[in-house]
C-alpha positions as CSV (number, residue, x, y, z in Angstrom):
1,M,12.5,5.1,6.5
2,T,16.2,5.4,5.9
3,P,18.7,3.3,3.9
4,A,19.7,1.7,7.3
5,D,16.1,0.2,7.3
6,Y,16.4,-1.5,3.9
7,G,17.5,-4.9,5.2
8,A,14.5,-5.1,7.5
9,V,12.1,-3.7,4.9
10,L,13.3,-6.2,2.3
11,A,13.0,-9.1,4.7
12,L,9.4,-8.0,5.6
13,N,8.5,-7.7,2.0
14,N,10.0,-11.1,1.2
15,A,8.0,-12.7,4.0
16,A,4.9,-11.3,2.4
17,A,5.8,-12.8,-1.0
18,G,2.7,-13.4,-3.1
19,L,0.7,-10.7,-1.3
20,V,2.9,-7.8,-2.5
21,D,5.1,-7.2,-5.5
22,P,8.8,-8.3,-5.2
23,L,11.2,-5.6,-4.1
24,G,14.9,-5.1,-4.4
25,A,17.2,-2.6,-2.8
26,D,17.6,-0.3,-5.8
27,R,13.8,-0.2,-6.3
28,L,13.2,0.4,-2.6
29,D,15.7,3.2,-2.6
30,W,14.0,4.9,-5.6
31,L,10.5,4.4,-4.1
32,R,11.5,5.8,-0.8
33,L,12.8,8.9,-2.5
34,I,9.6,9.6,-4.5
35,A,7.1,8.4,-1.9
36,A,4.7,10.7,0.0
37,H,5.1,8.3,3.0
38,A,8.0,5.8,3.3
39,A,7.8,4.8,7.0
40,I,8.8,2.0,9.3
41,I,6.2,0.6,11.7
42,D,8.3,0.5,14.9
43,L,7.2,-1.8,17.7
44,D,9.4,-1.8,20.8
45,G,12.3,-0.5,18.8
46,K,12.1,-3.2,16.1
47,P,10.6,-2.9,12.6
48,A,7.2,-4.6,12.6
49,G,6.2,-3.4,9.2
50,F,6.4,-0.6,6.7
51,V,4.3,1.6,4.5
52,L,4.7,3.3,1.1
53,T,2.2,5.8,-0.4
54,F,2.3,8.1,-3.5
55,T,0.5,11.2,-4.5
56,P,-0.6,12.2,-8.0
57,G,2.2,13.7,-10.0
58,S,4.9,11.6,-8.5
59,A,7.2,9.5,-10.7
60,Y,5.7,6.3,-9.4
61,D,5.3,3.8,-12.3
62,G,2.8,1.2,-11.1
63,L,0.0,0.2,-13.5
64,E,-2.6,0.9,-10.9
65,F,-1.2,4.4,-10.4
66,D,-1.9,5.2,-14.1
67,W,-5.4,3.8,-13.8
68,F,-6.2,5.9,-10.6
69,T,-4.7,9.0,-12.3
70,Q,-6.9,8.6,-15.3
71,T,-9.9,8.0,-13.1
72,Y,-9.4,10.5,-10.3
73,A,-6.8,13.0,-11.8
74,N,-5.1,14.5,-8.7
75,R,-7.7,13.6,-6.1
76,F,-6.3,10.4,-4.5
77,L,-3.5,9.1,-2.3
78,L,-2.2,5.7,-3.4
79,I,-1.5,3.2,-0.6
80,E,1.1,1.2,-2.6
81,R,1.9,-1.2,0.2
82,I,1.5,-1.7,3.9
83,V,3.3,-4.8,5.2
84,V,3.0,-6.0,8.8
85,A,5.2,-8.7,10.1
86,T,3.4,-12.1,10.2
87,E,3.9,-12.3,14.0
88,H,2.2,-8.9,14.5
89,R,-0.8,-9.4,12.2
90,R,-4.3,-9.2,13.9
91,E,-2.9,-6.9,16.6
92,G,-4.5,-3.8,15.2
93,I,-1.3,-2.4,13.7
94,G,-2.7,-2.3,10.2
95,S,-5.8,-0.5,11.4
96,Q,-3.7,2.1,13.2
97,V,-1.6,2.7,10.1
98,Y,-4.6,2.9,7.8
99,R,-6.2,5.5,10.1
100,A,-3.1,7.6,9.9
101,I,-2.8,7.3,6.1
102,E,-6.5,8.1,5.6
103,R,-6.1,11.3,7.7
104,A,-3.2,12.2,5.4
105,A,-5.3,11.4,2.4
106,K,-8.3,13.6,3.4
107,P,-7.1,16.6,1.3
108,F,-7.1,14.3,-1.8
109,D,-10.7,13.2,-1.1
110,R,-9.9,9.5,-1.2
111,A,-7.4,6.7,-0.5
112,V,-6.9,4.0,-3.1
113,T,-5.1,0.7,-3.2
114,R,-4.9,-2.6,-5.0
115,V,-5.5,-6.2,-3.7
116,R,-4.3,-9.3,-5.5
117,T,-6.8,-11.9,-6.6
118,H,-4.4,-14.8,-7.3
119,P,-3.9,-16.1,-4.8
120,L,-7.0,-14.3,-3.5
121,D,-6.0,-12.6,-0.3
122,D,-9.4,-12.9,1.5
123,G,-7.9,-11.4,4.6
124,A,-6.8,-8.2,2.9
125,L,-10.0,-7.9,0.9
126,T,-12.1,-8.3,4.1
127,F,-9.8,-5.8,6.0
128,H,-10.4,-3.2,3.3
129,T,-14.1,-3.7,2.9
130,T,-14.6,-3.5,6.6
131,R,-12.7,-0.2,6.6
132,G,-15.1,1.1,3.9
133,Y,-13.1,0.5,0.7
134,I,-15.2,-0.5,-2.3
135,E,-14.1,-2.2,-5.5
136,I,-14.1,0.1,-8.5
137,G,-12.4,-2.0,-11.0
138,K,-10.1,-4.8,-11.8
139,Q,-6.7,-4.6,-13.5
140,P,-4.6,-7.4,-15.0
141,L,-1.2,-7.9,-13.4
142,P,1.8,-8.7,-15.5
143,D,1.2,-12.4,-15.0
144,G,-2.4,-12.0,-16.4
145,T,-4.3,-12.4,-13.1
146,P,-6.6,-9.6,-12.1
147,A,-6.2,-7.4,-9.1
148,F,-9.0,-5.5,-7.3
149,L,-8.8,-1.7,-7.4
150,L,-10.3,-0.2,-4.3
151,T,-11.2,3.3,-3.1
152,K,-12.4,4.9,0.1
153,E,-14.1,8.3,-0.1
154,L,-12.8,10.5,2.7
155,A,-14.9,13.6,2.2
156,D,-16.6,15.0,5.4
Protein backbone atom coordinates (compact mmCIF):
# COMPACT_ATOMS: atom_id res chain seq x y z
CA MET A 1 0.00 0.00 0.00
CA THR A 2 1.27 3.44 -0.93
CA PRO A 3 -0.21 6.92 -0.51
CA ALA A 4 -1.42 6.62 -4.11
CA ASP A 5 -3.76 3.84 -2.90
CA TYR A 6 -5.40 5.93 -0.16
CA GLY A 7 -8.40 7.03 -2.22
CA ALA A 8 -9.30 3.43 -3.07
CA VAL A 9 -8.64 2.22 0.50
CA LEU A 10 -10.81 4.94 2.03
CA ALA A 11 -13.62 4.23 -0.46
CA LEU A 12 -13.46 0.50 0.37
CA ASN A 13 -13.46 1.25 4.09
CA ASN A 14 -16.42 3.63 3.73
CA ALA A 15 -18.34 0.97 1.77
CA ALA A 16 -17.86 -1.37 4.77
CA ALA A 17 -19.16 1.23 7.27
CA GLY A 18 -20.61 -0.41 10.35
CA LEU A 19 -18.44 -3.49 9.90
CA VAL A 20 -15.11 -1.71 10.40
CA ASP A 21 -14.05 1.43 12.23
CA PRO A 22 -14.15 4.72 10.31
CA LEU A 23 -10.87 5.72 8.69
CA GLY A 24 -9.52 9.06 7.49
CA ALA A 25 -6.50 9.83 5.35
CA ASP A 26 -4.26 10.94 8.25
CA ARG A 27 -5.07 7.86 10.33
CA LEU A 28 -4.57 5.59 7.32
CA ASP A 29 -1.18 7.16 6.64
CA TRP A 30 -0.10 6.58 10.24
CA LEU A 31 -1.44 3.00 10.31
CA ARG A 32 0.32 2.17 7.05
CA LEU A 33 3.62 3.38 8.46
CA ILE A 34 3.42 1.30 11.66
CA ALA A 35 1.71 -1.82 10.24
CA ALA A 36 3.29 -5.22 9.84
CA HIS A 37 1.16 -5.59 6.70
CA ALA A 38 -0.49 -2.74 4.83
CA ALA A 39 -1.42 -4.28 1.52
CA ILE A 40 -3.83 -3.77 -1.33
CA ILE A 41 -5.72 -6.79 -2.62
CA ASP A 42 -5.29 -6.39 -6.35
CA LEU A 43 -7.69 -8.06 -8.76
CA ASP A 44 -7.07 -7.54 -12.46
CA GLY A 45 -5.14 -4.33 -11.76
CA LYS A 46 -7.85 -2.82 -9.56
CA PRO A 47 -8.07 -2.61 -5.76
CA ALA A 48 -10.52 -5.26 -4.55
CA GLY A 49 -9.70 -4.84 -0.87
CA PHE A 50 -6.97 -4.17 1.65
CA VAL A 51 -5.44 -5.56 4.83
CA LEU A 52 -3.80 -4.06 7.93
CA THR A 53 -2.01 -6.13 10.59
CA PHE A 54 0.09 -5.23 13.63
CA THR A 55 2.70 -7.00 15.71
CA PRO A 56 3.31 -6.69 19.45
CA GLY A 57 5.41 -3.67 20.30
CA SER A 58 4.02 -1.53 17.50
CA ALA A 59 2.60 1.91 18.23
CA TYR A 60 -0.92 0.75 17.29
CA ASP A 61 -3.46 2.21 19.73
CA GLY A 62 -6.58 0.03 19.36
CA LEU A 63 -8.33 -1.13 22.53
CA GLU A 64 -8.26 -4.76 21.42
CA PHE A 65 -4.49 -4.50 20.87
CA ASP A 66 -3.96 -3.66 24.54
CA TRP A 67 -6.19 -6.57 25.58
CA PHE A 68 -4.33 -9.02 23.33
CA THR A 69 -0.97 -7.68 24.56
CA GLN A 70 -1.99 -8.21 28.20
CA THR A 71 -3.28 -11.69 27.38
CA TYR A 72 -0.60 -12.98 24.99
CA ALA A 73 2.39 -10.63 25.56
CA ASN A 74 4.31 -10.76 22.28
CA ARG A 75 2.83 -14.01 20.92
CA PHE A 76 0.23 -12.77 18.42
CA LEU A 77 -0.32 -11.00 15.12
CA LEU A 78 -3.35 -8.70 15.13
CA ILE A 79 -5.50 -8.70 12.01
CA GLU A 80 -6.80 -5.16 12.46
CA ARG A 81 -8.94 -5.18 9.34
CA ILE A 82 -9.39 -6.98 6.08
CA VAL A 83 -11.87 -5.33 3.76
CA VAL A 84 -13.01 -6.94 0.52
CA ALA A 85 -15.10 -4.95 -1.96
CA THR A 86 -18.78 -5.86 -1.79
CA GLU A 87 -18.84 -7.07 -5.39
CA HIS A 88 -15.94 -9.47 -4.69
CA ARG A 89 -17.20 -11.05 -1.48
CA ARG A 90 -17.87 -14.79 -1.48
CA GLU A 91 -15.23 -15.31 -4.21
CA GLY A 92 -12.59 -16.78 -1.89
CA ILE A 93 -10.49 -13.62 -1.68
CA GLY A 94 -10.88 -13.31 2.09
CA SER A 95 -9.83 -16.95 2.56
CA GLN A 96 -6.73 -16.44 0.40
CA VAL A 97 -5.75 -13.34 2.35
CA TYR A 98 -6.32 -15.07 5.70
CA ARG A 99 -4.16 -18.04 4.63
CA ALA A 100 -1.33 -15.65 3.79
CA ILE A 101 -1.71 -13.68 7.02
CA GLU A 102 -1.89 -16.88 9.10
CA ARG A 103 1.36 -18.09 7.49
CA ALA A 104 2.96 -14.78 8.46
CA ALA A 105 1.55 -15.12 12.00
CA LYS A 106 3.00 -18.62 12.63
CA PRO A 107 6.15 -17.30 14.38
CA PHE A 108 3.84 -15.49 16.84
CA ASP A 109 1.86 -18.71 17.58
CA ARG A 110 -1.55 -17.14 16.89
CA ALA A 111 -3.56 -14.72 14.82
CA VAL A 112 -6.09 -12.54 16.64
CA THR A 113 -8.88 -10.23 15.56
CA ARG A 114 -12.09 -8.49 16.62
CA VAL A 115 -15.62 -8.85 15.20
CA ARG A 116 -18.36 -6.33 15.97
CA THR A 117 -21.54 -7.54 17.61
CA HIS A 118 -23.76 -4.53 16.86
CA PRO A 119 -24.89 -4.85 14.30
CA LEU A 120 -23.91 -8.50 14.56
CA ASP A 121 -21.86 -9.42 11.55
CA ASP A 122 -22.97 -13.06 11.30
CA GLY A 123 -21.06 -13.50 8.05
CA ALA A 124 -17.78 -12.41 9.61
CA LEU A 125 -18.35 -14.49 12.72
CA THR A 126 -19.17 -17.59 10.67
CA PHE A 127 -16.18 -16.94 8.40
CA HIS A 128 -13.81 -16.79 11.38
CA THR A 129 -15.23 -19.80 13.26
CA THR A 130 -15.11 -21.87 10.07
CA ARG A 131 -11.42 -20.94 9.80
CA GLY A 132 -10.78 -22.16 13.36
CA TYR A 133 -11.00 -18.89 15.30
CA ILE A 134 -12.53 -19.12 18.76
CA GLU A 135 -14.01 -16.45 20.98
CA ILE A 136 -11.80 -15.69 23.96
CA GLY A 137 -13.51 -12.59 25.26
CA LYS A 138 -15.70 -9.60 24.63
CA GLN A 139 -14.70 -5.99 24.76
CA PRO A 140 -16.91 -2.90 24.86
CA LEU A 141 -16.50 -0.55 21.93
CA PRO A 142 -16.56 3.23 22.49
CA ASP A 143 -20.32 3.23 21.77
CA GLY A 144 -20.84 0.68 24.57
CA THR A 145 -21.63 -2.33 22.38
CA PRO A 146 -19.43 -5.39 22.79
CA ALA A 147 -17.14 -6.91 20.20
CA PHE A 148 -15.98 -10.52 20.04
CA LEU A 149 -12.24 -11.06 20.52
CA LEU A 150 -11.10 -14.08 18.51
CA THR A 151 -7.92 -16.11 18.31
CA LYS A 152 -6.59 -18.93 16.19
CA GLU A 153 -3.70 -21.02 17.48
CA LEU A 154 -1.15 -21.64 14.74
CA ALA A 155 1.31 -23.96 16.43
CA ASP A 156 2.31 -27.05 14.43
